[in-house]
N, C-alpha and C positions, 0 to 999 in steps of 0.2 A: 360761398353759401352759407348762411346761417344752419342754425338746428332747424328740424322738417318735426314738429311736434305730431302732426297726422302720421306721418310717416314710423316713428317714434311710438306711438298708440297701436294702429295696424301690427307692426312687430309682434309688440306684446300679445296681442289678441290672439295674433296666430300661434306664435308660443302656446298658448294656453290651449290650444283646439288638439294639442297633442296630450292623451290623455284626460280629455274636459269628462268630469264625471260630477253626482251629486249635484245639487242645489245651487242656485247662482252661479257661478264663475268658476266653482271645485275644481280639482284638478288631483289626479292619482297617477304617478309619473315618479315610484320610488326608482333610487340608481341603478343600471344597469339592466333594469327591464325594456323589453324589446321596445316600449312606446318611450322609454328616455333617453334610448339609443338612437330611435327615429328621429328625435327633437334636438337631441345632439347633430346630427347629420344635416337635417334644417338648419341650425344656426352657423354651421361650417359653412354651408352655402351662403347664408347671407354674408358673412363674414370676409369670404371670397368674393363677392359681387361689391362690398365696400374698398375693395381694393387691399383687403388686408394675407398674409402668408398665414394659413392654417398649418398647427401642431398640435397633432395628439399624443401626449405622454403615454409610458405602460401604467399609468392608475387610471386614465381616462380623463385627463384633465384636460380641454380642450383651449389654446389660445389662437388668436387672431392677430399676429404681430404686423407692428408699423414701421418698423424695422430695429435696428442693433443695439439703439437704446431708447427707451421709451418709456412714458408712465404710464401704469398696468391699471384699469379699471374694470370691475366686474364682480360676481359671486359665483351663484348655481343654478343650475336650472332642475335638479332631482326635486320631489317633493315628500313629503309623510305620506301615509297610506292614506289618508284621508287630508288632503291640502289644500290652499288656496292657490290662485293665481299669481302672486305677487311676490310670495315668499322665495327670494333669489332670483327669481325669472327677471322680475325689474332691474335688478341691478348690469344682469347678463347684459338686458336688450338697452338700459340706459349707455353702458361702456360702447354698445355697439352705434348707436345712432350719434354720440359724442367722436366717436372715430372716423364714423364715416363724415361727418361735416367737417371734420380737420382735415380729413383727407382731399375732400372736396374743393374746400377755399384755402387749401395752402399752410394750414394750420399747425401747432404743434405736435409731434407724434404720439398715438395715442394706440394702446396695443387692448387688447381685451381679455377677460379669463372668465373660465365658465367650468370651477371646481366641481368635482365627482364627489358626490355620495355624502355632501355635506350633512344632509339629514340624519346620518348615522344606522342607513340600513345593515352597517358592517360595524363601524367602528364611530368614531366621535371625530367629526370632520375629515375624514377618512384621504379624500385627495389632497388638500391642502397638509396634510398631517405629512403624508409620503412625499410632497413636493418638498416641504420646508427640513427635510428630514428627519423630522419628531420621532418619526419610527421608521424605517426600511421598508421594500418592495415585500421581500421577505417576511416579514413579519405581519406585515398587512396583509398578506395573501393565505395565513393562518385566520385570518378572523370569520366568522360563522355569522350568518343573519339569524333571526328566528326562526324561520322556515329552515333550517339545516343546508344552508348553502354557504360554501366557501370562499369567498372572494377572489381566491385565482381561479374558481371554476366560472365566478359571475364576470369579470375581466377577461375571458378566453373567448368572449363574444366578439370582443374587440380587437382581438390579436392580427397583426396583418395590416393593421392600417397603423399601430402605434409607433413612435418613434422615442429617441432618448430623451430624457428629462433635460429642461431649459433651465441655462446657470440663471442663478436668481440677479447677479450685476447687469443682463440686460435692461432692468428695470430701475428706473432710480424713485419708484415708491406706487403705492397701493392705495388705491380707493375705492372704496364700497358703498355703492347705495342702496339700502333697503327699507322697509316698513319697519315703523317703531316696533311692529308686536304686543302693544302694551297700551292702557289707557290714557296716559299721561296727556300726550299732545292733543288728542282727540278731545280730550274735559278743559286743558288749557286756551284751546284754540290757535294753539301755536303750528306753522305750515313747514317748518324747517327745523332739523333737529343735529346739531355735531355734534360727534361722540366724544366724549373724554374719555372713556376707557370704556373695556369689557369683563365682564365678570368671571371668577374661573368657574371650574365644573370639574364634579367627581360623580363617575356612573359604577355601579357596582351589579352584577347578577347573581342572586343569593335562591339555595335550594333548601328545602327544608324536605327530610325524608321521615316520614311517621310509620303508622302501621296500616294499612289498610284492612278494615275489616268490615262485618256485617253491621247497619246501622240499627238494625232492632235488637237485636242480642247484645252489642257490646256495652257495657256499663259506663257511664260516663266517665267515673273515675277511673278507671284503664284504660280510657282513649288514647290513642297516640296522634290526635286530628290534625293533618299536616296545616290543614285551613284555618282551624283554630290559634296552631303556633302563629301561622302567620299575620292573623287580625293582632294579637298580642304583640307581635315584634314589631308590625304599624303602629299601636297605641302608645308603644314604650318610647320608641322613634320619635313622634309627633312631640312624646313630654319633654325626653331627653333635648334635642335638637333645639326647640324652642328655649330651653335656657342658655343656651350659646348663641343664638339668633337676634341679628339687628333687623330693623325693618325692612330690610331688600333682601335678606336671607331667605333661601325658598328650597323646598324638597318634594321629590314628588315621587309617591310607587306608585309601579305602574305595570304593564304587562305582564299581567297575572296568568300563569296556568295552574288547573288544580287538576290531579288525574286519582281518581279514576273520571272524575267529574259526572258523578251517577247519585241522584237524589237518595238512593238507600244505598248509600257505599259511603264509610267512615274516608274523607280521601286522606292517601297512602303519602301524594308528592304534591309541595306548591313551590312552584318557581316563577322567582318575581324579578323585577329591577328596581333599583335605589338611583336616584337623583339628586345631587344637592348644588346650588350655586350659591356663590358670593364674592364680592369684590376682594377677600384677605385671603392670602394663601395658610396664613397660621390657623384662621377659622376652620379653614377645608379641611386641615387635617386634623383636626380638634376633632371635629362632625365625624372622621373616620375612625377615629380612636373611639368615639362613644359606639360609632355601628359596632365593632368588633365586640364591646361590651356586651352590649343589648343581642347580639346572637350569643353569645355563650350563656346568658339568665335564660335567656328562652331556652334553648336546648335543654338547660339543666331545667326547670323546671315545668317545660312541657315534656320531658323525657321521649325528644325528638334530635335527628342529626340535623344541624345548620352547617351548609357547608357555603364560603365566602367566595367567589369567582376573584379576580384580579379587580382592583380600581384602577379603572382608566380616567384620564380626564387633561385639563388644560389647564395653565396659569392664568390668572387674571394679568389682562394687557392694557397699559397706557398708551394710548394712540400721539403720533407726532406733534410735536408743539406747531412746525412750521407746515404742513397739511393742516393742519387744526385752524392755522390762523387765515390760508388760505380758505377755506371754508366758511369761516366765519366772515371774513371780508366780504365775500361773494353773496352770503344769506343777507349781509347788512345793507347791502347794494339792491339786492333783487327782494329781497321781503323784510323792508326796515320793519322792527316792531314787531314782528310776527313768528322771529326766530329765539332758540335756547340753544346752550350745551345743557348737556345731560350723558349719563352712563348707560349702556347696553346692558340691562337683565337676561338678554337673550345672546348667545353663542353663535358668534360668526367666523367664517373664514380668516377675515381682516385679523384676527386675534392670533392666530398660527403666521400670517405671513411676518404681523411687525414683532417677528422674532427675528427676521432674513433682511426686512427692507422695511424704511418710514412707512406708516400706517395710518389710515384714517378711516372714517366714516361719517356718512349724510344720512337723517333718518327724515320721512314723511310719515305725517299722521295714518293712524288702523283705524277705520270707522267704528265706533265701539269698544276699541283696543283687541278685537279678534285676531287671530293668527293660529297656523296649524288646523284648519278648520274649511268646511265648504265654502261658509258665506263670509270668510276673509275678500275684506276691498278696501280701496281706497278712492275717492275722490279724483278724477280723470284732471283737472284742475292742477291737485295739487301735488300730481305726480309730474305732471308737465313742469310746474314751480319747482320742482325738487332737481329735475332736468337740468333747468337752465341754470341754477345754484351751481350744480355739479361742474356743468361747460364751463363757467365764469373763472371756477375756481382751477379748474384742469389748467384753462389758458396759460393763466396768470404763474402757474409753478416753474 
């Protein structure tokens, strides 16, 4: 039996119902929340119905296994605090449909992966970080979300159902299908993207401690205003990072907290996260050095204390040449003249998995280049086309 596009789309829409929120097809399904765990259980039931053996590891990664040796296809099902219905979910459901169709018509052994906390509620690609042994489970357990919950406490909700970590050599390789999450393909009209490499990323949490004081009686020249120091920090970072950047280098200051956050009080504390991405490790490291220099200068000039957390991140990752070739061949057969090769500016589990086995990625276009938002979407015709390309490539490997 060939692929069943209707079944694929039905599963994708059903997964969206877990945490459906906001406008359009928005989803709120952060890692380890009740609705995310419910979605993971539903996916496990669909894997079992497809004849796959389910396996939940200690960090919450879910696998649907087709045998002792297989090709692994998947992504993640957790979302951003205000996310879209396709980010990650597309890759998991595509893997499920391809594995199911292969089971039904005696095709190759295809297993499915649904990694936990790809979106970074606790770390960066937390589930695949731990599975690929980039960090230990003990280290991961100490990670804390922005709302003060440790990963150890969060994953305790899944205790009793988890088993051991699966060995990497069970799988011949890994392919992840994903929306592009950028405007390139939507603007060019290309329908399929074969990823050449994935950018590296660095992220740090910063705390600025000033002096909380009365907003009406504290002279401007005597203020130790944490918010103004943060604004100064941001301006300097923008200027200094721009001196190092290429056209594809990006950085973001986000998740800002001001205390006491009152109009009549000079802010005493500012906390925020800074993230930067680039395809070269050397540039990422130089940007880290600039960050430390800017922090020291702001502390001195503004008479505040600037505390830097540990810098976390992942290195740039090249995709496997043989898996890329299989995807390119399939794209040329299914969508001639409508595909291209391109780098990924977004971070994905495939970057981690590439450390332990051959890995590759396939993109479909994002309408308007929108992602990490409630109105994220892709034409369903393009979703099915991507599924067909991935299926043909998987069967050729």
